[in-house]
N, CA, C and O of each residue as an XYZ file, in Angstrom:
872
protein
N      -4.470     -1.891      0.674
C      -4.719     -0.829      1.653
C      -4.227     -1.276      3.030
O      -4.555     -2.370      3.487
N      -3.445     -0.430      3.682
C      -2.937     -0.728      5.020
C      -3.915     -0.179      6.052
O      -4.226      1.012      6.062
N      -4.393     -1.066      6.917
C      -5.396     -0.715      7.916
C      -4.702     -0.312      9.216
O      -3.836     -1.031      9.713
N      -5.089      0.849      9.763
C      -4.406      1.423     10.915
C      -5.379      1.638     12.076
O      -6.501      2.107     11.884
N      -4.932      1.289     13.272
C      -5.658      1.599     14.507
C      -4.851      2.645     15.275
O      -3.628      2.543     15.367
N      -5.532      3.647     15.824
C      -4.874      4.696     16.606
C      -5.312      4.582     18.056
O      -6.509      4.578     18.341
N      -4.361      4.489     18.977
C      -4.674      4.406     20.406
C      -3.962      5.526     21.146
O      -2.739      5.514     21.278
N      -4.732      6.491     21.627
C      -4.203      7.620     22.382
C      -5.335      8.177     23.228
O      -6.474      8.241     22.766
N      -5.045      8.580     24.454
C      -6.109      9.045     25.338
C      -6.546     10.480     25.041
O      -7.543     10.940     25.597
N      -5.829     11.189     24.184
C      -6.198     12.562     23.843
C      -6.894     12.593     22.485
O      -6.314     12.203     21.471
N      -8.131     13.055     22.474
C      -8.920     13.086     21.246
C      -8.267     13.953     20.171
O      -8.314     13.623     18.986
N      -7.659     15.064     20.591
C      -7.048     15.965     19.604
C      -5.855     15.299     18.924
O      -5.589     15.545     17.748
N      -5.139     14.457     19.666
C      -4.016     13.722     19.070
C      -4.544     12.686     18.091
O      -4.008     12.534     16.993
N      -5.592     11.974     18.482
C      -6.178     10.980     17.578
C      -6.668     11.640     16.291
O      -6.479     11.110     15.196
N      -7.296     12.802     16.438
C      -7.788     13.517     15.254
C      -6.633     13.904     14.333
O      -6.724     13.771     13.112
N      -5.547     14.384     14.938
C      -4.390     14.788     14.142
C      -3.746     13.623     13.425
O      -3.383     13.729     12.253
N      -3.603     12.512     14.125
C      -2.999     11.328     13.517
C      -3.880     10.784     12.393
O      -3.386     10.394     11.335
N      -5.198     10.764     12.639
C      -6.117     10.305     11.592
C      -5.979     11.172     10.338
O      -5.931     10.659      9.220
N      -5.915     12.474     10.535
C      -5.803     13.382      9.392
C      -4.538     13.118      8.596
O      -4.561     13.123      7.365
N      -3.428     12.888      9.300
C      -2.160     12.624      8.619
C      -2.191     11.299      7.872
O      -1.760     11.209      6.722
N      -2.704     10.280      8.536
C      -2.722      8.944      7.934
C      -3.614      8.912      6.703
O      -3.250      8.332      5.680
N      -4.783      9.536      6.804
C      -5.751      9.407      5.722
C      -5.474     10.329      4.543
O      -6.224     10.334      3.567
N      -4.397     11.111      4.629
C      -3.944     11.851      3.446
C      -3.268     10.922      2.442
O      -3.110     11.265      1.270
N      -2.872      9.746      2.914
C      -2.166      8.792      2.063
C      -3.171      7.833      1.408
O      -4.023      7.273      2.098
N      -3.082      7.640      0.099
C      -4.079      6.808     -0.600
C      -4.035      5.327     -0.236
O      -5.011      4.605     -0.442
N      -2.892      4.870      0.310
C      -2.768      3.446      0.627
C      -2.975      3.142      2.108
O      -2.785      2.006      2.543
N      -3.369      4.167      2.892
C      -3.562      3.984      4.329
C      -4.992      4.381      4.722
O      -5.552      5.330      4.173
N      -5.571      3.649      5.671
C      -6.875      4.027      6.199
C      -6.950      3.726      7.690
O      -6.410      2.720      8.150
N      -7.610      4.583      8.438
C      -7.817      4.367      9.868
C      -9.117      3.583     10.044
O     -10.181      4.033      9.618
N      -9.028      2.425     10.666
C     -10.208      1.572     10.828
C     -10.797      1.659     12.226
O     -11.932      1.237     12.448
N     -10.016      2.219     13.199
C     -10.536      2.331     14.563
C      -9.682      3.303     15.364
O      -8.503      3.508     15.077
N     -10.319      3.907     16.390
C      -9.621      4.769     17.339
C      -9.933      4.283     18.752
O     -11.072      3.924     19.048
N      -8.928      4.272     19.619
C      -9.097      3.821     20.996
C      -8.564      4.878     21.950
O      -7.567      5.538     21.660
N      -9.233      5.039     23.094
C      -8.834      6.035     24.080
C      -7.953      5.452     25.178
O      -7.416      6.195     26.000
N      -7.799      4.129     25.201
C      -6.883      3.506     26.163
C      -6.459      2.139     25.639
O      -6.923      1.695     24.589
N      -5.572      1.476     26.382
C      -5.035      0.216     25.913
C      -6.062     -0.894     25.823
O      -6.004     -1.727     24.919
N      -7.003     -0.912     26.758
C      -8.035     -1.948     26.735
C      -8.883     -1.838     25.470
O      -9.181     -2.845     24.827
N      -9.268     -0.616     25.118
C     -10.034     -0.405     23.892
C      -9.210     -0.779     22.668
O      -9.737     -1.329     21.701
N      -7.909     -0.478     22.714
C      -7.046     -0.801     21.580
C      -7.073     -2.296     21.293
O      -7.188     -2.710     20.139
N      -6.966     -3.100     22.336
C      -6.984     -4.557     22.161
C      -8.351     -5.019     21.667
O      -8.446     -5.852     20.765
N      -9.412     -4.468     22.269
C     -10.772     -4.836     21.857
C     -11.014     -4.503     20.386
O     -11.507     -5.335     19.625
N     -10.661     -3.277     19.993
C     -10.911     -2.843     18.623
C     -10.010     -3.567     17.625
O     -10.409     -3.799     16.484
N      -8.807     -3.921     18.045
C      -7.915     -4.665     17.150
C      -8.507     -6.035     16.842
O      -8.455     -6.509     15.707
N      -9.070     -6.663     17.874
C      -9.709     -7.952     17.648
C     -10.913     -7.850     16.737
O     -11.240     -8.787     16.009
N     -11.575     -6.692     16.784
C     -12.794     -6.502     15.998
C     -12.513     -6.066     14.562
O     -13.203     -6.486     13.633
N     -11.484     -5.214     14.383
C     -11.250     -4.602     13.071
C     -10.025     -5.129     12.324
O      -9.830     -4.790     11.156
N      -9.205     -5.943     12.966
C      -8.026     -6.557     12.332
C      -7.128     -5.556     11.604
O      -6.903     -5.698     10.403
N      -6.612     -4.546     12.311
C      -5.700     -3.591     11.658
C      -4.358     -4.239     11.335
O      -3.962     -5.219     11.965
N      -3.674     -3.688     10.359
C      -2.322     -4.150     10.037
C      -1.304     -3.526     10.978
O      -0.304     -4.148     11.334
N      -1.576     -2.277     11.378
C      -0.666     -1.522     12.245
C      -1.472     -0.827     13.337
O      -2.547     -0.284     13.083
N      -0.934     -0.853     14.554
C      -1.537     -0.094     15.650
C      -0.557      0.980     16.092
O       0.576      0.674     16.467
N      -0.987      2.240     16.051
C      -0.205      3.352     16.593
C      -0.601      3.479     18.056
O      -1.746      3.815     18.358
N       0.319      3.219     18.958
C      -0.026      3.106     20.378
C       0.790      4.078     21.214
O       2.020      4.087     21.152
N       0.093      4.899     21.999
C       0.770      5.803     22.922
C       1.210      5.018     24.154
O       0.564      4.038     24.522
N       2.300      5.436     24.796
C       2.793      4.750     25.996
C       1.901      5.022     27.192
O       1.430      4.091     27.845
N       1.667      6.289     27.482
C       0.946      6.660     28.703
C      -0.534      6.854     28.411
O      -0.952      7.869     27.853
N      -1.320      5.846     28.805
C      -2.773      5.900     28.669
C      -3.397      5.369     29.950
O      -2.774      4.573     30.652
N      -4.621      5.795     30.270
C      -5.274      5.309     31.493
C      -5.712      3.854     31.369
O      -5.768      3.302     30.271
N      -6.020      3.246     32.505
C      -6.543      1.876     32.588
C      -5.494      0.842     32.176
O      -4.961      0.123     33.021
N      -5.206      0.771     30.907
C      -4.167     -0.131     30.390
C      -3.196      0.712     29.582
O      -3.587      1.324     28.589
N      -1.921      0.751     29.999
C      -0.970      1.613     29.301
C      -0.506      0.975     27.993
O      -0.879     -0.150     27.661
N       0.315      1.722     27.266
C       0.735      1.276     25.950
C       1.589      0.023     25.953
O       1.490     -0.794     25.037
N       2.432     -0.144     26.973
C       3.282     -1.333     27.029
C       2.450     -2.588     27.248
O       2.658     -3.597     26.574
N       1.518     -2.534     28.179
C       0.655     -3.695     28.427
C      -0.248     -3.951     27.224
O      -0.491     -5.101     26.860
N      -0.744     -2.878     26.608
C      -1.565     -3.038     25.410
C      -0.772     -3.725     24.305
O      -1.302     -4.575     23.589
N       0.509     -3.353     24.168
C       1.363     -3.978     23.155
C       1.506     -5.467     23.421
O       1.436     -6.273     22.493
N       1.705     -5.840     24.684
C       1.803     -7.267     25.027
C       0.523     -8.011     24.653
O       0.572     -9.113     24.105
N      -0.611     -7.404     24.951
C      -1.892     -8.058     24.666
C      -2.152     -8.129     23.172
O      -2.674     -9.127     22.674
N      -1.792     -7.076     22.459
C      -1.958     -7.079     21.002
C      -1.129     -8.184     20.361
O      -1.569     -8.829     19.410
N       0.070     -8.398     20.887
C       0.960     -9.418     20.336
C       0.398    -10.822     20.514
O       0.782    -11.746     19.797
N      -0.522    -10.981     21.480
C      -1.095    -12.303     21.746
C      -2.376    -12.573     20.960
O      -2.942    -13.662     21.057
N      -2.837    -11.599     20.186
C      -4.043    -11.803     19.388
C      -3.789    -12.830     18.292
O      -2.649    -12.993     17.858
N      -4.832    -13.525     17.836
C      -4.660    -14.529     16.764
C      -4.025    -13.940     15.503
O      -3.189    -14.579     14.865
N      -4.425    -12.726     15.153
C      -3.824    -12.024     14.006
C      -3.308    -10.675     14.497
O      -3.952     -9.649     14.278
N      -2.152    -10.668     15.160
C      -1.672     -9.430     15.793
C      -1.237     -8.380     14.787
O      -0.617     -8.706     13.775
N      -1.558     -7.120     15.060
C      -1.055     -6.052     14.203
C       0.402     -5.752     14.541
O       0.877     -6.103     15.621
N       1.104     -5.107     13.625
C       2.388     -4.537     13.958
C       2.128     -3.334     14.864
O       1.209     -2.554     14.614
N       2.921     -3.186     15.896
C       2.704     -2.081     16.824
C       3.799     -1.033     16.643
O       4.990     -1.337     16.701
N       3.370      0.190     16.427
C       4.285      1.319     16.305
C       4.014      2.233     17.492
O       2.987      2.910     17.539
N       4.929      2.250     18.442
C       4.762      3.056     19.647
C       5.065      4.510     19.311
O       6.134      4.835     18.794
N       4.117      5.365     19.612
C       4.231      6.783     19.265
C       3.984      7.586     20.530
O       2.882      7.561     21.078
N       5.001      8.300     20.995
C       4.889      8.958     22.290
C       5.730     10.227     22.361
O       6.629     10.443     21.549
N       5.422     11.054     23.339
C       6.240     12.238     23.592
C       7.404     11.901     24.505
O       8.287     12.732     24.719
N       7.414     10.702     25.039
C       8.415     10.328     26.024
C       9.518      9.510     25.368
O       9.260      8.435     24.827
N      10.747     10.016     25.414
C      11.871      9.333     24.800
C      12.771      8.655     25.798
O      13.929      8.378     25.487
N      12.270      8.375     27.006
C      13.113      7.768     28.026
C      13.633      6.410     27.557
O      12.934      5.651     26.886
N      14.871      6.131     27.927
C      15.530      4.920     27.473
C      14.724      3.653     27.715
O      14.594      2.810     26.828
N      14.179      3.523     28.936
C      13.532      2.268     29.278
C      12.317      1.976     28.413
O      11.967      0.815     28.205
N      11.664      3.032     27.901
C      10.486      2.803     27.084
C      10.847      2.128     25.765
O      10.097      1.283     25.275
N      11.982      2.490     25.193
C      12.396      1.905     23.924
C      12.553      0.404     24.067
O      11.955     -0.373     23.323
N      13.362      0.009     25.030
C      13.645     -1.410     25.215
C      12.408     -2.176     25.637
O      12.135     -3.253     25.106
N      11.653     -1.633     26.590
C      10.459     -2.336     27.069
C       9.403     -2.456     25.979
O       8.700     -3.463     25.899
N       9.291     -1.430     25.139
C       8.331     -1.496     24.042
C       8.697     -2.611     23.071
O       7.827     -3.359     22.626
N       9.979     -2.725     22.742
C      10.413     -3.780     21.826
C      10.281     -5.149     22.481
O       9.889     -6.115     21.826
N      10.604     -5.239     23.763
C      10.433     -6.489     24.488
C       8.966     -6.906     24.516
O       8.650     -8.095     24.495
N       8.085     -5.932     24.562
C       6.655     -6.214     24.644
C       6.067     -6.635     23.304
O       4.945     -7.138     23.244
N       6.821     -6.432     22.235
C       6.346     -6.848     20.919
C       6.200     -5.741     19.908
O       5.700     -5.974     18.807
N       6.629     -4.525     20.257
C       6.524     -3.417     19.307
C       7.518     -3.578     18.166
O       8.620     -4.094     18.350
N       7.108     -3.127     16.988
C       7.981     -3.173     15.813
C       8.677     -1.856     15.559
O       9.577     -1.775     14.722
N       8.265     -0.819     16.278
C       8.891      0.484     16.061
C       8.568      1.442     17.174
O       7.665      1.212     17.978
N       9.327      2.531     17.210
C       9.196      3.507     18.291
C       9.499      4.880     17.712
O      10.606      5.133     17.237
N       8.514      5.761     17.753
C       8.686      7.110     17.228
C       8.217      8.134     18.249
O       7.331      7.858     19.058
N       8.815      9.312     18.207
C       8.344     10.416     19.031
C       7.252     11.179     18.283
O       7.218     11.182     17.053
N       6.361     11.825     19.036
C       5.219     12.483     18.418
C       5.577     13.728     17.617
O       4.724     14.285     16.926
N       6.819     14.168     17.702
C       7.211     15.310     16.884
C       7.655     14.878     15.484
O       8.193     15.676     14.718
N       7.422     13.609     15.166
C       7.781     13.083     13.855
C       6.966     13.798     12.774
O       5.821     14.186     13.003
N       7.567     13.965     11.600
C       6.871     14.623     10.503
C       5.937     13.643      9.801
O       6.058     12.426      9.944
N       5.015     14.200      9.050
C       4.007     13.372      8.384
C       4.642     12.258      7.543
O       4.265     11.092      7.659
N       5.601     12.629      6.701
C       6.210     11.635      5.831
C       6.929     10.548      6.601
O       6.916      9.382      6.206
N       7.561     10.933      7.708
C       8.259      9.947      8.528
C       7.274      8.978      9.172
O       7.550      7.783      9.279
N       6.124      9.498      9.602
C       5.117      8.651     10.227
C       4.545      7.657      9.228
O       4.473      6.460      9.507
N       4.144      8.146      8.077
C       3.512      7.251      7.101
C       4.520      6.251      6.527
O       4.169      5.105      6.248
N       5.761      6.683      6.352
C       6.796      5.746      5.911
C       7.036      4.678      6.975
O       7.259      3.510      6.656
N       6.987      5.091      8.242
C       7.180      4.142      9.340
C       6.092      3.083      9.339
O       6.370      1.905      9.567
N       4.861      3.489      9.084
C       3.754      2.536      9.028
C       4.012      1.496      7.948
O       3.823      0.299      8.165
N       4.445      1.962      6.791
C       4.712      1.025      5.690
C       5.872      0.103      6.016
O       5.840     -1.084      5.692
N       6.897      0.649      6.657
C       8.079     -0.158      6.959
C       7.787     -1.259      7.966
O       8.260     -2.384      7.804
N       7.014     -0.951      9.004
C       6.741     -1.991      9.997
C       5.837     -3.072      9.410
O       5.922     -4.232      9.812
N       4.976     -2.705      8.464
C       4.162     -3.713      7.780
C       5.060     -4.677      7.010
O       4.771     -5.871      6.918
N       6.146     -4.149      6.460
C       7.101     -4.976      5.720
C       8.031     -5.771      6.630
O       8.853     -6.554      6.156
N       7.895     -5.564      7.956
C       8.698     -6.340      8.899
C       9.975     -5.675      9.341
O      10.790     -6.306     10.014
N      10.180     -4.410      8.983
C      11.392     -3.715      9.403
C      11.281     -3.252     10.857
O      10.185     -3.024     11.371
N      12.432     -3.119     11.503
C      12.493     -2.508     12.828
C      12.665     -1.016     12.628
O      13.439     -0.583     11.774
N      11.951     -0.235     13.405
C      12.054      1.206     13.224
C      12.190      1.889     14.571
O      11.316      1.767     15.429
N      13.292      2.613     14.756
C      13.490      3.415     15.955
C      13.787      4.833     15.498
O      14.601      5.043     14.599
N      13.141      5.789     16.105
C      13.296      7.184     15.692
C      14.764      7.598     15.715
O      15.515      7.170     16.591
N      15.178      8.428     14.758
C      16.567      8.897     14.743
C      16.978      9.544     16.059
O      18.138      9.452     16.461
N      16.023     10.205     16.740
C      16.337     10.857     18.010
C      16.586      9.848     19.128
O      17.128     10.190     20.179
N      16.178      8.589     18.884
C      16.361      7.542     19.896
C      17.418      6.592     19.351
O      17.089      5.631     18.656
N      18.653      6.846     19.651
C      19.749      6.118     19.025
C      19.893      4.701     19.567
O      19.315      4.338     20.591
N      20.680      3.920     18.846
C      20.916      2.528     19.221
C      21.429      2.393     20.652
O      21.144      1.393     21.311
N      22.176      3.373     21.144
C      22.742      3.242     22.492
C      21.667      3.193     23.563
O      21.909      2.677     24.655
N      20.471      3.725     23.269
C      19.397      3.669     24.245
C      18.935      2.233     24.461
O      18.602      1.842     25.579
N      18.917      1.456     23.396
C      18.587      0.038     23.523
C      19.750     -0.690     24.184
O      19.553     -1.538     25.054
N      20.954     -0.353     23.766
C      22.136     -1.042     24.295
C      22.261     -0.885     25.801
O      22.734     -1.788     26.491
N      21.835      0.269     26.310
C      21.953      0.519     27.737
C      21.241     -0.548     28.557
O      21.641     -0.855     29.680
N      20.179     -1.109     27.981
C      19.399     -2.110     28.697
C      19.738     -3.527     28.253
O      19.033     -4.474     28.601
N      20.807     -3.673     27.492
C      21.205     -4.993     27.004
C      22.712     -5.185     27.171
O      23.337     -5.853     26.347
N      23.295     -4.624     28.199
C      24.746     -4.660     28.341
C      25.260     -6.032     28.746
O      26.433     -6.344     28.539
N      24.408     -6.836     29.311
C      24.831     -8.171     29.709
C      23.972     -9.201     29.004
O      22.778     -8.978     28.803
N      24.567    -10.338     28.620
C      23.754    -11.398     28.028
C      22.677    -11.836     29.005
O      22.865    -11.784     30.220
N      21.553    -12.266     28.463
C      20.453    -12.719     29.301
C      20.847    -13.936     30.111
O      21.669    -14.741     29.674
N      20.254    -14.073     31.301
C      20.477    -15.256     32.120
C      19.592    -16.402     31.660
O      19.613    -17.484     32.247
N      18.812    -16.164     30.607
C      17.913    -17.187     30.094
C      18.711    -18.177     29.249
O      18.915    -17.964     28.054
N      19.164    -19.273     29.890
C      19.971    -20.268     29.178
C      19.194    -20.904     28.043
O      19.760    -21.240     27.003
N      17.875    -21.072     28.248
C      17.062    -21.696     27.209
C      17.101    -20.871     25.929
O      17.167    -21.423     24.831
N      17.061    -19.534     26.072
C      17.105    -18.671     24.893
C      18.444    -18.813     24.174
O      18.487    -18.886     22.946
N      19.544    -18.854     24.944
C      20.852    -19.002     24.301
C      20.979    -20.359     23.619
O      21.598    -20.469     22.560
N      20.397    -21.386     24.219
C      20.477    -22.716     23.614
C      19.743    -22.764     22.284
O      20.088    -23.556     21.406
N      18.719    -21.907     22.133
C      17.989    -21.881     20.874
C      18.888    -21.483     19.708
O      18.632    -21.859     18.564
N      19.941    -20.722     20.000
C      20.858    -20.322     18.930
C      21.557    -21.531     18.331
O      22.027    -21.485     17.194
N      21.625    -22.619     19.103
C      22.283    -23.826     18.600
C      21.533    -24.412     17.412
O      22.106    -25.162     16.622
N      20.240    -24.069     17.281
C      19.456    -24.575     16.154
C      19.726    -23.800     14.868
O      19.335    -24.228     13.783
N      20.390    -22.666     14.997
C      20.679    -21.851     13.824
C      21.944    -22.324     13.130
O      22.887    -22.776     13.779
N      21.960    -22.217     11.808
C      23.178    -22.498     11.068
C      24.162    -21.352     11.282
O      23.752    -20.271     11.705
N      25.438    -21.557     11.003
C      26.405    -20.458     11.134
C      25.998    -19.222     10.331
O      26.180    -18.095     10.791
N      25.448    -19.431      9.130
C      25.024    -18.300      8.310
C      23.840    -17.583      8.956
O      23.766    -16.355      8.914
N      22.915    -18.334      9.553
C      21.765    -17.722     10.206
C      22.185    -16.921     11.436
O      21.611    -15.870     11.722
N      23.184    -17.416     12.161
C      23.721    -16.660     13.300
C      24.332    -15.352     12.804
O      24.174    -14.301     13.425
N      25.024    -15.437     11.690
C      25.636    -14.249     11.107
C      24.569    -13.230     10.707
O      24.710    -12.033     10.958
N      23.512    -13.720     10.087
C      22.415    -12.837      9.678
C      21.742    -12.221     10.901
O      21.447    -11.026     10.901
N      21.494    -13.019     11.948
C      20.882    -12.502     13.173
C      21.750    -11.418     13.790
O      21.232    -10.415     14.281
N      23.043    -11.604     13.772
C      23.958    -10.606     14.318
C      23.845     -9.293     13.562
O      23.827     -8.222     14.169
N      23.769     -9.372     12.240
C      23.667     -8.167     11.425
C      22.305     -7.491     11.591
O      22.210     -6.264     11.578
N      21.259     -8.293     11.746
C      19.941     -7.725     12.048
C      20.007     -6.973     13.374
O      19.467     -5.875     13.508
N      20.682     -7.584     14.357
C      20.826     -6.956     15.663
C      21.580     -5.642     15.607
O      21.362     -4.763     16.440
N      22.452     -5.504     14.645
C      23.200     -4.257     14.480
C      22.411     -3.213     13.715
O      22.886     -2.096     13.508
N      21.192     -3.575     13.290
C      20.318     -2.607     12.646
C      20.402     -2.547     11.141
O      19.881     -1.612     10.533
N      21.055     -3.533     10.515
C      21.179     -3.521      9.057
C      19.882     -3.981      8.395
O      19.180     -4.851      8.909
N      19.581     -3.381      7.251
C      18.427     -3.794      6.454
C      18.787     -5.040      5.652
O      19.953     -5.431      5.601
N      17.802     -5.658      5.031
C      18.076     -6.830      4.197
C      19.057     -6.491      3.072
O      19.944     -7.281      2.748
N      18.886     -5.324      2.494
C      19.773     -4.915      1.401
C      21.211     -4.760      1.898
O      22.155     -5.187      1.233
N      21.368     -4.146      3.073
C      22.714     -3.960      3.631
C      23.345     -5.288      4.029
O      24.550     -5.483      3.870
N      22.533     -6.193      4.543
C      23.048     -7.523      4.889
C      23.489     -8.257      3.634
O      24.537     -8.904      3.620
N      22.690     -8.156      2.583
C      23.036     -8.807      1.315
C      24.365     -8.278      0.784
O      25.190     -9.044      0.285
N      24.565     -6.983      0.892
C      25.825     -6.390      0.435
C      26.997     -6.859      1.286
O      28.080     -7.144      0.774
N      26.765     -6.936      2.598
C      27.840     -7.355      3.513
C      28.239     -8.813      3.290
O      29.415     -9.160      3.388
N      27.260     -9.661      2.990
C      27.533    -11.095      2.835
C      27.736    -11.501      1.378
O      28.046    -12.654      1.078
N      27.556    -10.538      0.482
C      27.690    -10.779     -0.963
C      26.758    -11.913     -1.404
O      27.182    -12.898     -2.009
N      25.485    -11.737     -1.081
C      24.453    -12.684     -1.509
C      23.259    -11.880     -2.007
O      23.223    -10.658     -1.862
N      22.284    -12.567     -2.593
C      21.083    -11.902     -3.081
C      20.192    -11.485     -1.912
O      20.177    -12.139     -0.869
N      19.448    -10.389     -2.095
C      18.559     -9.926     -1.038
C      17.479    -10.960     -0.723
O      17.055    -11.088      0.426
N      17.035    -11.696     -1.744
C      16.037    -12.747     -1.513
C      16.595    -13.848     -0.614
O      15.861    -14.443      0.176
N      17.895    -14.116     -0.738
C      18.543    -15.111      0.122
C      18.530    -14.644      1.572
O      18.290    -15.435      2.484
N      18.789    -13.358      1.779
C      18.764    -12.799      3.131
C      17.364    -12.918      3.720
O      17.206    -13.295      4.881
N      16.344    -12.597      2.920
C      14.969    -12.701      3.397
C      14.648    -14.124      3.845
O      13.954    -14.325      4.842
N      15.157    -15.109      3.103
C      14.941    -16.511      3.468
C      15.624    -16.836      4.794
O      15.045    -17.502      5.652
N      16.857    -16.361      4.954
C      17.584    -16.594      6.211
C      16.852    -15.946      7.389
O      16.709    -16.556      8.449
N      16.391    -14.709      7.197
C      15.679    -14.014      8.269
C      14.412    -14.782      8.646
O      14.099    -14.929      9.828
N      13.693    -15.264      7.651
C      12.468    -16.025      7.915
C      12.782    -17.283      8.716
O      12.037    -17.641      9.628
N      13.886    -17.959      8.380
C      14.280    -19.162      9.113
C      14.649    -18.826     10.556
O      14.303    -19.558     11.482
N      15.350    -17.717     10.733
C      15.743    -17.296     12.088
C      14.504    -17.023     12.941
O      14.418    -17.488     14.078
N      13.553    -16.276     12.399
C      12.339    -15.962     13.143
C      11.579    -17.229     13.505
O      11.066    -17.360     14.616
N      11.512    -18.158     12.562
C      10.791    -19.404     12.803
C      11.471    -20.258     13.870
O      10.811    -20.766     14.776
N      12.782    -20.413     13.764
C      13.511    -21.262     14.702
C      13.519    -20.694     16.118
O      13.506    -21.446     17.093
N      13.540    -19.371     16.230
C      13.558    -18.731     17.547
C      12.149    -18.450     18.058
O      11.967    -17.977     19.180
N      11.153    -18.749     17.218
C       9.748    -18.535     17.586
C       9.504    -17.083     18.000
O       8.947    -16.815     19.065
N       9.928    -16.154     17.147
C       9.724    -14.732     17.381
C       8.992    -14.130     16.194
O       9.006    -14.676     15.091
N       8.345    -12.980     16.444
C       7.438    -12.396     15.465
C       8.136    -11.701     14.306
O       7.789    -11.905     13.142
N       9.130    -10.874     14.642
C       9.651     -9.983     13.619
C      11.066     -9.541     13.953
O      11.682    -10.034     14.898
N      11.572     -8.602     13.162
C      12.952     -8.160     13.310
C      13.192     -7.432     14.623
O      14.291     -7.486     15.175
N      12.159     -6.747     15.126
C      12.327     -6.057     16.405
C      12.665     -7.056     17.503
O      13.553     -6.814     18.319
N      11.954     -8.175     17.519
C      12.242     -9.210     18.502
C      13.613     -9.838     18.253
O      14.307    -10.225     19.193
N      13.993     -9.935     16.989
C      15.307    -10.476     16.651
C      16.425     -9.585     17.187
O      17.452    -10.083     17.647
N      16.225     -8.275     17.127
C      17.212     -7.337     17.681
C      17.388     -7.581     19.175
O      18.511     -7.635     19.674
N      16.274     -7.728     19.882
C      16.325     -7.976     21.320
C      17.084     -9.267     21.608
O      17.937     -9.300     22.495
N      16.781    -10.326     20.868
C      17.469    -11.613     21.077
C      18.961    -11.472     20.814
O      19.778    -12.008     21.564
N      19.321    -10.758     19.757
C      20.734    -10.598     19.414
C      21.512     -9.931     20.545
O      22.652    -10.304     20.822
N      20.892     -8.936     21.203
C      21.550     -8.272     22.329
C      21.552     -9.150     23.559
O      22.576     -9.283     24.227
N      20.416     -9.749     23.864
C      20.296    -10.507     25.106
C      21.175    -11.746     25.113
O      21.622    -12.177     26.176
N      21.425    -12.317     23.966
C      22.276    -13.510     23.902
C      23.750    -13.176     23.727
O      24.597    -14.069     23.699
N      24.055    -11.883     23.607
C      25.444    -11.476     23.504
C      26.014    -11.491     22.116
O      27.211    -11.258     21.947
N      25.189    -11.761     21.094
C      25.683    -11.720     19.716
C      26.123    -10.314     19.335
O      27.095    -10.128     18.602
N      25.393     -9.329     19.844
C      25.744     -7.932     19.597
C      26.002     -7.267     20.927
O      25.226     -7.414     21.871
N      27.093     -6.535     20.997
C      27.480     -5.823     22.212
C      27.421     -4.337     22.003
O      27.530     -3.877     20.866
N      27.251     -3.562     23.060
C      27.252     -2.105     22.917
C      28.496     -1.617     22.196
O      29.619     -2.014     22.507
N      28.264     -0.740     21.220
C      29.377     -0.150     20.512
C      29.802     -0.912     19.268
O      30.645     -0.441     18.504
N      29.203     -2.125     19.056
C      29.586     -2.877     17.859
C      28.788     -2.460     16.678
O      28.981     -2.991     15.584
């Protein structure tokens, strides 16, 4: 059973999301929060697998809540769900530790599939929020030399895998591109995450852009 926390300042939205989530036999809502501070508190108390977090909330907004959730001993995957599709929110949400970003006009099946995908470690960005929105905020390699030096710890194959992850390919697509088994790709991805000390594929995408492995339009 996948445990879900819902964080939104509007009760009617929380009710709607709960209704959609609990129609699925493998999903359950374990807590609801009206702001980011409550989201962090309840996550620590209920240990959800996924947190659905709105961007604009009082007291502590969704981006700060995402940062705090990522620092918990057992952090949930964060799926940012908002009516706001502004470019900066996509990149900042992923930088803050979010595993996915969806607009609130998403359909039921898309929402529940997204929850399952982020639990599996996939990066998820709504179709309406294209890759170029992330690229807009990653046009130049990061000035963080330490981050670029970390790539030196990766093998050539791991760099190749990180590049393909940054381009948005799934494990299956990477396996096809490199002509290797999907289990081999999963092992490479796990090594990349460990060596770079990052949580998941969403963070790997950010690193791939910031270090210049992936450029806009590639």
